[in-house]
C-alpha positions as CSV (number, residue, x, y, z in Angstrom):
1,M,18.3,109.5,56.3
2,S,20.4,108.3,53.4
3,A,21.0,104.6,52.6
4,N,24.7,105.6,51.9
5,P,26.0,107.4,54.9
6,P,29.0,109.7,54.3
7,K,32.5,108.3,55.1
8,N,32.9,110.5,58.1
9,D,29.8,109.0,59.7
10,A,31.1,105.4,59.6
11,W,32.1,103.4,62.7
12,P,35.8,104.0,63.6
13,Q,38.2,101.1,62.8
14,P,39.5,99.5,66.0
15,K,43.2,100.2,66.5
16,R,43.9,96.5,67.2
17,W,41.9,93.4,67.9
18,N,42.7,89.7,68.4
19,H,40.8,86.5,67.5
20,C,39.7,84.2,70.3
21,W,37.4,81.2,70.9
22,V,34.5,81.8,73.4
23,R,33.5,78.9,75.6
24,F,30.2,78.7,77.4
25,G,31.1,76.5,80.4
26,H,33.4,73.4,80.5
27,G,31.7,71.1,78.1
28,N,31.7,71.0,74.3
29,Y,28.0,71.8,73.9
30,P,27.4,74.3,72.5
31,P,30.8,74.3,70.7
32,P,33.2,77.2,71.2
33,A,32.3,80.3,69.1
34,P,34.6,82.5,67.1
35,G,35.1,85.9,68.7
36,L,37.1,89.2,68.6
37,I,38.7,90.8,71.6
38,L,38.0,94.5,71.4
39,D,39.5,95.5,74.8
40,W,41.3,93.7,77.7
41,R,42.8,94.4,81.0
42,R,44.5,92.6,83.8
43,E,42.8,92.2,87.2
44,G,45.1,90.6,89.7
45,R,46.3,87.4,88.1
46,Q,43.5,87.1,85.6
47,W,42.7,88.8,82.3
48,K,39.3,90.3,81.6
49,A,38.2,91.0,78.0
50,W,35.4,92.7,76.1
51,V,34.5,90.3,73.4
52,I,32.0,90.1,70.5
53,W,31.3,86.6,69.1
54,L,29.3,84.8,66.5
55,D,26.2,83.2,68.0
56,N,26.3,79.6,66.8
57,T,23.8,78.2,69.3
58,D,21.2,77.3,66.7
59,G,22.8,74.0,65.8
60,P,22.0,70.2,65.8
61,W,22.8,69.8,69.5
62,R,19.5,71.4,70.7
């Protein structure tokens, strides 16, 4: 296995993505985390999304 994979072995670039803030409940602790929406769909009157986020839970509020 090479440390420099060929270009055709790289992860595909998403066609589109949007920034979001991920909240864990209704309070401010932990604070909202920055995230990227990779896919979303509407279910009834709500939107559901597949999101990746930066885990920022290792902070001074613990």
